[in-house]
Rosetta silent file (secondary structure, phi, psi, omega in degrees, C-alpha in Angstrom):
SEQUENCE: MSLRLGDIAPNFQQQSSAGLIDFYEFLGDSWGILFSHPADYTPVCTTELGFTAKLKSEFEKRNVKAIALSVDDVDSHHGWIEDINATQNTTVNFPIIADEDRKVSTLYDFIHPNASETLTVRSLLIIDPNKKVRLIITYPASTGRNFDEVLRVVDSLQLTDNYKVATPANWQHGDDVVIVPSLQDEDEIKQRFPKGYKALTPYLRLTPQPERG
SCORE:     score description
SCORE:     0.000 S_00000001
   1 L     0.000  129.099  178.810  -13.607    0.270  -14.153 S_00000001
   2 L  -109.270  116.385  179.718  -11.208    3.028  -13.182 S_00000001
   3 L   -85.536  142.556  176.480  -10.505    3.339   -9.451 S_00000001
   4 L  -129.080  165.992  179.474   -9.664    6.681   -7.920 S_00000001
   5 L   -58.555  135.383 -179.399   -8.608    7.823   -4.472 S_00000001
   6 L    92.391  -14.378  176.284  -11.495    7.616   -2.023 S_00000001
   7 L   -70.179  156.120  172.697  -13.330    4.925   -3.999 S_00000001
   8 E   -80.209  125.990  177.478  -14.345    1.714   -2.261 S_00000001
   9 L   -66.784  125.991 -176.677  -12.041   -1.099   -3.333 S_00000001
  10 L   -70.087  146.523  176.744  -14.268   -3.768   -4.891 S_00000001
  11 L   -80.154  160.030  175.963  -14.475   -7.194   -3.323 S_00000001
  12 L  -158.636  160.629  170.266  -13.631  -10.360   -5.253 S_00000001
  13 E  -121.526  127.457 -176.961  -13.169  -14.095   -4.841 S_00000001
  14 E  -155.267  147.923  176.032  -10.209  -15.629   -6.640 S_00000001
  15 L   -67.376  153.231 -179.385   -7.824  -18.534   -6.322 S_00000001
  16 E  -150.399  177.872  176.282   -4.360  -17.787   -4.965 S_00000001
  17 L   -64.082  -15.576  179.087   -1.187  -19.461   -3.780 S_00000001
  18 L  -110.789   18.370 -179.248   -2.914  -19.720   -0.377 S_00000001
  19 L    98.081 -168.589 -178.491   -6.226  -21.091   -1.693 S_00000001
  20 L   -68.196  129.184 -178.834   -9.492  -19.321   -2.479 S_00000001
  21 E  -110.154  126.573  161.600   -9.372  -15.679   -1.373 S_00000001
  22 E  -100.013  115.688 -168.099  -12.349  -13.516   -0.494 S_00000001
  23 H   -58.961  -46.206 -179.160  -10.652  -10.131   -0.509 S_00000001
  24 H   -64.747  -39.917  177.873  -12.775   -8.479    2.180 S_00000001
  25 H   -65.428  -38.915  178.707  -12.490  -11.507    4.455 S_00000001
  26 H   -61.121  -45.160 -178.145   -8.747  -11.561    3.908 S_00000001
  27 H   -70.337  -39.714 -175.194   -8.415   -7.892    4.873 S_00000001
  28 L    57.052 -127.982  179.114  -10.765   -8.020    7.863 S_00000001
  29 L  -102.527   20.950 -179.525  -10.166   -4.814    9.831 S_00000001
  30 L   -91.421  163.792  163.452   -6.601   -4.414    8.566 S_00000001
  31 E   -74.768  155.841 -179.336   -5.057   -2.018    6.098 S_00000001
  32 E  -132.269  146.171  170.694   -4.203   -3.687    2.810 S_00000001
  33 E  -121.140  113.892  177.732   -1.524   -3.429    0.139 S_00000001
  34 E  -109.455  120.957 -179.039   -2.559   -4.949   -3.200 S_00000001
  35 E  -134.744  138.154 -171.198    0.142   -4.940   -5.841 S_00000001
  36 E  -103.714  152.908 -179.043    0.103   -6.375   -9.344 S_00000001
  37 E  -133.498  139.795 -175.711    2.789   -8.104  -11.413 S_00000001
  38 L   -59.670  -39.805 -177.227    2.797   -8.665  -15.182 S_00000001
  39 L  -168.140  166.257  174.920    3.653  -12.366  -14.951 S_00000001
  40 L   -72.373  163.680  176.958    5.486  -14.967  -12.897 S_00000001
  41 L    57.303   39.136  174.022    9.234  -15.467  -13.194 S_00000001
  42 L  -105.927  138.977 -168.254    9.922  -11.809  -13.922 S_00000001
  43 H   -66.916  -47.454 -177.902   13.172  -10.468  -12.453 S_00000001
  44 H   -64.089  -43.242 -178.813   12.143   -7.127  -10.955 S_00000001
  45 H   -66.311  -31.511  176.640    8.975   -8.578   -9.431 S_00000001
  46 H   -59.865  -43.516  179.013   10.973  -11.453   -7.946 S_00000001
  47 H   -67.992  -36.528 -179.058   13.015   -8.944   -5.952 S_00000001
  48 H   -66.271  -44.310 -179.410    9.870   -7.033   -4.932 S_00000001
  49 H   -65.895  -37.874  176.248    8.053  -10.085   -3.613 S_00000001
  50 H   -63.401  -43.087 -179.856   11.141  -11.140   -1.684 S_00000001
  51 H   -66.080  -39.168  178.097   11.504   -7.696   -0.140 S_00000001
  52 H   -60.472  -41.571  178.470    7.809   -7.629    0.773 S_00000001
  53 H   -60.726  -37.137 -179.316    8.181  -10.934    2.609 S_00000001
  54 H   -71.545  -15.123 -179.714   11.042   -9.468    4.638 S_00000001
  55 L   -90.029    9.903 -174.622    8.773   -6.579    5.704 S_00000001
  56 H   -50.882  -47.431 -177.677    6.367   -8.883    7.539 S_00000001
  57 H   -67.413  -35.202  177.571    7.146   -7.461   10.998 S_00000001
  58 H   -66.533  -40.311  176.817    6.908   -3.870    9.709 S_00000001
  59 H   -65.075  -42.722 -178.607    3.504   -4.596    8.181 S_00000001
  60 H   -62.568  -38.728  177.905    2.292   -6.270   11.370 S_00000001
  61 H   -60.059  -28.778 -175.898    3.283   -3.219   13.467 S_00000001
  62 L  -102.274    6.050 -177.924    1.071   -1.123   11.200 S_00000001
  63 L    57.959   48.374 -178.347   -1.830   -3.616   10.953 S_00000001
  64 E  -117.185  137.244  172.220   -1.188   -4.069    7.230 S_00000001
  65 E  -114.592  134.454  178.405   -1.741   -7.176    5.110 S_00000001
  66 E  -101.146  144.986  174.573    0.017   -7.591    1.761 S_00000001
  67 E  -149.956  131.466 -177.377   -1.400   -9.477   -1.207 S_00000001
  68 E  -105.728  168.436  178.990    0.071   -9.723   -4.698 S_00000001
  69 E  -141.565  137.927  171.046   -1.457  -10.514   -8.079 S_00000001
  70 E  -144.303  154.973 -172.446   -0.100  -12.096  -11.248 S_00000001
  71 L   -82.996    0.985  178.927   -1.905  -13.350  -14.343 S_00000001
  72 L   -88.607  174.138 -172.944   -0.417  -16.856  -14.170 S_00000001
  73 L   -87.479  176.360 -175.014   -1.980  -19.902  -12.502 S_00000001
  74 H   -63.332  -42.814 -179.927   -1.553  -21.317   -9.002 S_00000001
  75 H   -60.537  -41.526  177.265    0.922  -24.018  -10.019 S_00000001
  76 H   -62.484  -41.286  178.806    3.095  -21.395  -11.687 S_00000001
  77 H   -58.923  -43.835 -178.059    2.887  -19.253   -8.559 S_00000001
  78 H   -63.798  -39.274  176.163    4.129  -22.081   -6.366 S_00000001
  79 H   -65.181  -40.549  179.256    7.122  -22.633   -8.637 S_00000001
  80 H   -65.201  -40.605  179.262    7.873  -18.921   -8.679 S_00000001
  81 H   -59.356  -38.170  176.762    7.634  -18.741   -4.891 S_00000001
  82 H   -60.326  -41.744  177.230   10.328  -21.419   -4.671 S_00000001
  83 H   -64.644  -43.747 -179.192   12.582  -19.226   -6.819 S_00000001
  84 H   -60.244  -48.032 -178.712   11.768  -16.121   -4.756 S_00000001
  85 H   -60.160  -41.648 -176.090   12.558  -17.886   -1.494 S_00000001
  86 H   -72.801  -44.063 -174.219   15.829  -19.262   -2.835 S_00000001
  87 H   -82.446  -26.433 -176.291   17.140  -16.150   -4.576 S_00000001
  88 H  -103.770    2.352  176.847   15.925  -13.553   -2.062 S_00000001
  89 L    54.719   53.610 -178.304   16.794  -15.537    1.077 S_00000001
  90 L  -152.444 -175.260  173.604   13.294  -15.283    2.521 S_00000001
  91 L  -131.897  117.266  179.531    9.963  -17.098    2.745 S_00000001
  92 L   -60.810  124.544 -171.840    6.974  -15.633    0.931 S_00000001
  93 L  -124.634   28.716  179.054    4.362  -15.154    3.654 S_00000001
  94 L  -147.035  159.051 -177.552    1.432  -13.603    1.787 S_00000001
  95 L   -74.788  150.968  167.676   -0.908  -14.786   -1.000 S_00000001
  96 E  -116.620  115.384 -178.306   -0.321  -14.273   -4.711 S_00000001
  97 E   -67.512  137.032  176.907   -3.639  -14.091   -6.567 S_00000001
  98 E   -97.562   98.163 -170.739   -3.870  -16.297   -9.659 S_00000001
  99 L  -104.889   53.509 -178.657   -5.619  -13.998  -12.118 S_00000001
 100 L   -57.235  -39.871 -176.693   -5.641  -16.186  -15.240 S_00000001
 101 L   -86.083    2.606  178.388   -9.024  -14.854  -16.360 S_00000001
 102 L    62.669   18.579 -177.904   -7.951  -11.221  -15.693 S_00000001
 103 H   -62.547  -50.619 -178.642  -11.071  -10.776  -13.553 S_00000001
 104 H   -70.951  -37.838  179.528   -9.330   -8.931  -10.733 S_00000001
 105 H   -60.585  -40.368  178.039   -7.016   -7.091  -13.120 S_00000001
 106 H   -69.913  -41.651 -179.664  -10.017   -5.739  -15.011 S_00000001
 107 H   -60.159  -36.686 -176.148  -11.866   -4.900  -11.798 S_00000001
 108 L  -103.060   10.027  176.215   -8.886   -2.879  -10.544 S_00000001
 109 L    59.879   42.117  178.608   -7.869   -1.398  -13.917 S_00000001
 110 L   -89.494   -6.627  176.979   -4.507   -3.170  -13.945 S_00000001
 111 L  -100.995  116.122  177.742   -4.665   -3.780  -17.716 S_00000001
 112 L  -111.739  109.300 -172.292   -3.526   -0.738  -19.714 S_00000001
 113 L   -56.296  -33.038 -179.945   -3.950   -1.422  -23.462 S_00000001
 114 L   -74.962  -15.314  174.689   -1.172    0.933  -24.507 S_00000001
 115 L   -94.106  -49.085  177.282    1.216   -0.946  -22.247 S_00000001
 116 L  -169.249  138.102  179.068   -0.084   -4.487  -22.863 S_00000001
 117 L   -85.813   -7.655 -175.942   -3.459   -5.970  -23.680 S_00000001
 118 L  -122.503  -21.595 -175.675   -2.705   -9.185  -21.799 S_00000001
 119 L  -111.098  148.973  178.427   -0.375   -8.304  -18.913 S_00000001
 120 L   -75.447  150.685  166.293   -1.019   -6.141  -15.869 S_00000001
 121 L   -75.569  168.908 -176.025    0.826   -2.917  -15.236 S_00000001
 122 E   -96.916   80.464 -178.869    2.786   -2.773  -11.996 S_00000001
 123 E  -100.949  155.171  176.528    0.335   -0.911   -9.773 S_00000001
 124 E  -136.264  131.832  178.072    0.166   -0.749   -5.993 S_00000001
 125 E  -119.509  139.442  166.043   -2.838    0.263   -3.903 S_00000001
 126 E  -103.644  129.185 -176.338   -3.097    1.063   -0.206 S_00000001
 127 E  -123.726  130.488 -175.565   -6.577    0.290    1.118 S_00000001
 128 L   -87.053  174.570 -176.935   -7.741    1.358    4.575 S_00000001
 129 L   -62.325  -18.737  174.768   -9.882   -0.677    7.038 S_00000001
 130 L   -87.028    6.986  178.090  -13.029    0.956    5.605 S_00000001
 131 L    72.033   19.072  175.900  -12.016   -0.513    2.212 S_00000001
 132 E   -86.140  141.182  175.560  -11.288    2.932    0.764 S_00000001
 133 E   -77.095  121.617 -175.731   -8.473    3.326   -1.750 S_00000001
 134 E  -110.843  -19.077  178.696   -5.974    5.722   -0.204 S_00000001
 135 E  -151.234  140.009  171.815   -2.979    5.466   -2.563 S_00000001
 136 E  -133.930  121.658  174.638   -2.430    4.355   -6.160 S_00000001
 137 E  -127.357  131.943  176.224    1.075    4.150   -7.630 S_00000001
 138 E  -120.971  125.386 -175.782    1.826    2.705  -11.061 S_00000001
 139 E  -107.232  152.563  169.449    5.420    1.921  -11.993 S_00000001
 140 L   -70.589  158.386 -174.879    7.048    1.144  -15.333 S_00000001
 141 L   -61.687  -24.865 -173.196    8.120   -2.457  -15.807 S_00000001
 142 L   -87.824   -7.262 -173.297   11.797   -1.553  -15.546 S_00000001
 143 L  -117.202  119.623  178.102   11.659    0.172  -12.139 S_00000001
 144 L   -69.452  146.497 -178.660   11.321   -1.705   -8.870 S_00000001
 145 L   -69.650  150.067  179.340    8.886   -0.328   -6.335 S_00000001
 146 L   -98.372   98.473 -176.093   10.140    1.638   -3.336 S_00000001
 147 H   -76.963  -18.852  170.215    8.673   -0.130   -0.308 S_00000001
 148 H   -63.403  -38.513  177.108   10.265    2.335    2.096 S_00000001
 149 H   -67.949  -38.251  177.952    8.006    4.915    0.461 S_00000001
 150 H   -61.048  -45.151  177.100    5.003    2.597    0.812 S_00000001
 151 H   -63.823  -38.633  179.121    5.647    2.266    4.548 S_00000001
 152 H   -61.140  -42.461  179.839    6.150    6.033    4.806 S_00000001
 153 H   -67.086  -40.885  176.459    2.751    6.640    3.203 S_00000001
 154 H   -59.000  -46.058  178.275    1.073    4.135    5.523 S_00000001
 155 H   -58.431  -43.724 -179.644    2.632    5.935    8.510 S_00000001
 156 H   -64.208  -46.728 -178.989    1.432    9.279    7.165 S_00000001
 157 H   -62.160  -43.360 -178.507   -2.100    8.054    6.482 S_00000001
 158 H   -67.805  -34.889  177.484   -2.465    6.433    9.883 S_00000001
 159 H   -70.336  -49.007 -174.580   -1.149    9.553   11.611 S_00000001
 160 H   -73.514  -19.407  173.212   -3.217   12.057    9.652 S_00000001
 161 H   -69.834  -26.332 -173.938   -6.374    9.989   10.068 S_00000001
 162 H  -101.214  -15.509 -178.563   -6.086   10.409   13.836 S_00000001
 163 L  -135.168  156.438 -179.818   -4.915   14.023   14.120 S_00000001
 164 L   -84.219   64.951 -178.938   -5.688   17.253   12.286 S_00000001
 165 E  -136.735  165.448  169.824   -2.299   17.304   10.597 S_00000001
 166 E  -128.824  164.515 -178.951   -0.663   16.675    7.241 S_00000001
 167 L  -109.668  132.655 -175.690    2.887   15.520    6.553 S_00000001
 168 L   -78.416 -179.573 -179.628    5.312   17.771    4.638 S_00000001
 169 L   -55.973  136.508  176.340    7.736   16.917    1.845 S_00000001
 170 L    61.256   18.392  179.507   10.144   14.071    2.644 S_00000001
 171 L   -58.392  140.181  171.316    8.492   13.558    6.043 S_00000001
 172 L  -125.840  153.874 -179.488    9.649   10.557    8.026 S_00000001
 173 L   -52.055  124.921 -178.619    8.074    9.107   11.166 S_00000001
 174 L   105.100  -17.163  178.020    9.081   11.352   14.070 S_00000001
 175 L   -74.923  164.883  173.564    9.547   14.544   12.028 S_00000001
 176 L   -60.718  152.469  178.554    7.482   17.687   12.565 S_00000001
 177 E  -121.872  173.343 -176.914    4.063   17.746   10.908 S_00000001
 178 E  -106.458  130.105  172.675    1.816   20.497    9.551 S_00000001
 179 E   -73.425  130.409 -176.284   -1.360   21.660   11.295 S_00000001
 180 L   -63.614  142.984 -177.113   -4.140   21.630    8.712 S_00000001
 181 L   -60.188  -26.877 -177.731   -5.239   25.143    7.604 S_00000001
 182 L   -68.588  -17.758  179.712   -8.889   24.445    8.499 S_00000001
 183 L   -89.711  108.476 -174.538   -7.974   24.335   12.200 S_00000001
 184 L  -120.819  -16.995 -177.282   -7.981   27.966   13.356 S_00000001
 185 L   -72.779  117.174 -174.445   -9.335   27.926   16.909 S_00000001
 186 H   -65.240  -34.957  177.831   -6.356   28.653   19.186 S_00000001
 187 H   -64.566  -41.419  178.543   -7.891   26.939   22.203 S_00000001
 188 H   -67.673  -37.978  178.607   -8.400   23.754   20.193 S_00000001
 189 H   -61.800  -44.251  179.340   -4.873   24.028   18.786 S_00000001
 190 H   -63.212  -37.827  179.808   -3.425   24.282   22.313 S_00000001
 191 H   -68.916  -43.004 -176.493   -5.474   21.287   23.406 S_00000001
 192 H   -76.203  -32.963 -173.505   -4.516   19.166   20.414 S_00000001
 193 L  -128.763   74.703 -174.252   -0.863   20.212   20.241 S_00000001
 194 L   -64.696  -17.014  177.746    0.386   20.900   23.784 S_00000001
 195 L   -81.203   -1.318  178.775    3.986   21.134   22.576 S_00000001
 196 L    82.594 -176.561 -179.602    3.062   24.246   20.635 S_00000001
 197 L  -150.349  163.354  176.763    3.777   25.120   17.032 S_00000001
 198 E  -117.048  120.028 -178.433    5.909   27.351   14.869 S_00000001
 199 E   -93.338  109.943  174.649    4.076   29.486   12.297 S_00000001
 200 E   -80.227  -34.202  169.130    6.217   30.117    9.215 S_00000001
 201 E  -144.805  170.829  177.898    3.180   31.725    7.597 S_00000001
 202 L   -57.983  -24.402 -177.659   -0.470   31.872    8.766 S_00000001
 203 L  -105.612   -8.667 -179.772   -1.128   28.708    6.756 S_00000001
 204 E  -116.220   96.241 -175.256    2.170   26.843    7.313 S_00000001
 205 E  -122.105  119.377 -176.764    2.358   25.842   10.983 S_00000001
 206 E   -99.351  140.002  178.574    4.777   23.140   12.110 S_00000001
 207 E  -143.628  150.527  176.865    4.299   21.102   15.284 S_00000001
 208 L   -58.231  146.772  179.214    6.010   18.016   16.727 S_00000001
 209 L   -51.486  122.504 -169.835    4.432   14.742   15.660 S_00000001
 210 L   -58.578  -35.942 -171.095    1.471   14.384   18.074 S_00000001
 211 L   -80.763   -7.815 -178.257    1.834   10.731   19.003 S_00000001
 212 L   -87.214  134.930 -172.529    5.445   11.028   20.144 S_00000001
 213 L   -56.296    0.000    0.000    5.918   11.425   23.894 S_00000001
């Protein structure tokens, strides 16, 4: 199964470092970040899981739950978590799915035969409260994921879901945003964006981020 943006993320039940997980129950009405790891005790992934644990308060502000996946078993996960906590000076505070049978990896297309027939690629998905896949990023094994970018995308998605805007290149929370081209009624524009806008072209109109006072 190949997932694409806008698809419904499939549900699953699988053992994890926190016990049996029903994915939909775990997510509830939260946003979700599901990210896969080739195996336990891998160096780059150790740093990623540690950094993710340190982002707990940032995820909570955004109503986001993180959950990781690796193809090793629960006992291996618990040993790896001890290493992560010790080396990254943190406490892992999210589940790591134990995907020994590759059930979830196959369901989410985390096994790429040209990369490895037995290990997952290092993919990350953002899933919204309606269980729709909103972002898919796949990294090479040698490159650690950029979690600042993951948070930036969550901020953009949550903002653009609530307002008729898009976020431009290198946008950060608080920067100007773009009024979507489909919005042409000037009365509606004035109502939605009382701070006004600057039209660089008829289709490129910048306005202050709506939610900021």
